[in-house]
N, C-alpha and C positions, 0 to 999 in steps of 0.2 A: 232787721237787723240782723235780728238773731238766729241763729243756725243751730242743728242738732247735729254738730260736729264730734266726730273723732279721730283722736290721732294717735297713732299706734307705732312705739320707738321701739323698734326690735335687734339683737344682735348677737352674738355670740361671746360675749364679753360680759357676765357679767358684773364683774365687777369693779371695772367702767362704767357702767350702764349706772347705777349702784351710786355713783360717786355724781352723777350728774341729773338725777332724778328730785333729791337732794331740796330744788328749787322747786316741785311739782307737790311737796309735800302738804294733802288732803285732798289734792286733784289728781289723785295718778292711781288705779288698780293694778297693782305690779304681781304678775305673774312666774313665777319659776317655771320654763320645761327641761325635764331633765332626762336622762339618757333613756331608753325604752326600758322598761321591765319586763317578764319572763311574758307575760299575760299579750301585751301589748307586739313581743318578739314574734309569738307564738301565730296572731294575727295577721302579721303583715306575712306570714308565708306561710300560711294556709290560704289569707288573701277572705278573709271571715271576720266575724266583731266575735266569735261565740266564748272565746276565752278571755276575753274580756270582762263578757257579762258573768260569765261564771265567776272571775275574779271578785267582780263588784256584788257576788250574791252571798259570798262566805264571807265580806267584812260583813256585810251589812246585816248578815242571818249571825252571828258573830256578838255585832254590839247589839243587837237586840238580846238575845243569850243572857248577855252579861246587866243592861237597865233591867230583866227581867225575873236574873238569876235562875235559868233556868236551862241550861246545859245540854237538853232532850232539842230543846226545839234548832240549835246548833246541828247536834250528833243526825237529827233529818236530813238537816239538810244535808249535808257533809252523804250519809247513805245515797238522799237520790240525785246527788251529782256524778256518785261514783260510777253510778252504769255508762253515764253518756262516756267521762273519761277515763274509764277503763278499756272500750271501741275504739278511742285514739293514743294509750300507750304506746304503741310503732313510733306516731309520727311524737307524741313528745318528751320522749324521750333523745330520742334523734334531734332533735333542735336542741332540745338541756347542751346537749353534747356543746352546739356551737355555741349558745350564751358563753355558756359558762369558761369556752374560753377569749370568745373577740367579743360580748362583752353587747352592751347598750347602746351604744353611739347609731343614731343614726345612717352615719356618713360608710357606715362600714356593711352596712344589709345587703348590699346586694356587690359585696367584694369577698371574693372566694378563698383569692391569695393572704394563707393567715400573715407571711412574709411582711407583705403590702400594710395589711389590718396593722400591724406589730407598730409600721412608721411614720402612717398617719395620725395612730394616737401619739405615739411619744415625738416624734418629730415638730408631728403638724400641733394639735389639739393641745398639749400640756405643753409644747414652751410657749404660744400663745398665750397662754392663763399666766403662765409663769413672767413673760413679760409683759402683760397689762398686771398684774398684783405687781411687779418694782416699780410699774410708771405712775401705780395710785398712788403708791406707799411713798412713792421717793427712795429707795429702798439702795442705800448701799453697800452693802454686802452680797453681789447680784448670786451668788452665788453658792448661798445656802441653803437656799429653797432649795435647789438640782441637789443639792448632800441629803437633804430632810425629808424628802418625795419618795427615796428609795427607801428608806430606814421604812416609815413608813407603809410603805408598798410588798416589804418583805416580812411586819410581822401585821400584819393586817388583821383584824381582829384579838389582840396583843392588846395588855395590860402596856400603857408605857410612859417613863420616870421622865419628867421633865428633866433633872436632876443628872443622872444616866445621856441622856442626850447631849446636855449641856460637858460633862464630860469627855463622851466621846468627839466633837467636835470642834471644841475647847471653845465655847461660847457661850457665856451668861445666862443664867436662865431664866430669863426678864425676854431676852431674844427669844431662848424658845419655842419660848410661850405664845411670844405674839407675832412668828414666823407660822406656827399649827392655825392661829387664827385666822391670818391670812387665807392662808389652803382652804380652813371649813367657808370664809366668806365667798371662794372662786367655785363653790360645791365642788371643788376633788375629793377630799375627806371628810369624812364627821368624828364626831363625840362621842362614846357612851359615858356616861356620870355614873359610878358606881353607888347603887341605890341604895338610901337612908335617910330614916325620917327625920335626921339631924343632918340640915342644912349644912353643917360646922366636917360630916365626915364627910360628905361627898364633894367637898372639896380638898379637902385633905388626900384623901384619897384617888390609887391612883386610877387614869384613866382608859380608855381602852380606844385607839382610832381606829377606823374601817376605812381605802382607799372606797369610795363613790358607785367608780365602775372594776369590773372584776376585769372584764377585757386592758385596760387602761395597768388596771394591778399587774396582770400579768406579761404586758409590751412590758410594762419596767424594771421588774425581774427576770424576765427571756425566758416567760414560761408559755406564750403564744405559740405551741407549734401542731399541724394537725397529725400529726402522729400520736396523738392523745387523744383524736378521735375513732367510738369503738365502728367495725364495720358492719351499717344497712345494708341487708339486700331487701331491695323491692318484693 
C-alpha cells in the first residue's frame, strides 16, 4: 500500500503558497526560487556553467578562509581565477550592463526590447504580487502598497524611517511597518538592520530597504532604458 510518492507544488505566488502550506508543516521541504543571480545570467547567455562554478568556488574559499582564519587561502583563489576572468572581461562587462538594467527575472531573458521588459515587470509581475498580498492579508487600503513600493524603489539601499513614511503617506506607523513586512514576505524587498550587539539598538535604529531585483526597481522608477548601455563592438 505504501509507495515512494513525491508531490511538487509550485507557482509564482509565494504569498499564497505560504498560506496553504501551513497545513503541511513537518511534511514539506520548501524551496524559494529567486530571480537569477549575475552568474546565472552569464551562464544562460554564454550557454555554459563556468560562471556559477567560479562564484561557488569563491564563496567556498571565503568560508574556508574565515573558518581557518587564513585570508591567504582566499587571496590565492582570487588570483587563480582572475587569469580566467580577465580573458572574459569583454563579455562579462557587456552582460553586466544588461543585467543592471533589466535584472534577473527569467521571463525577460530572451526579450531585447527594454520597454516591453519594463511593462512585464511593472504591469504583470509586480501587479500580480501586490494583488496576491491584498488577497492573502485581506487588506482594505489596497492603494497603500502601490504608494510604498515606488518610494522604496527610489530609495533602494537607503535608510528608511517608519515615522517619515507615516507622515508622508498620512498612515499610522504600525500600518507602514506591516505593509513593508508584506512586501518582504513576497520577496519584493529585503531589509537590512543596523549592526549592533545590542538587540535594543538594532530594533531602534533605522533600517535599510532594498528592492530585490534591480530590473524591478528600474521599471518602477522609470530607469529602464537601453540608452544607458555602452556600445560594445565585437
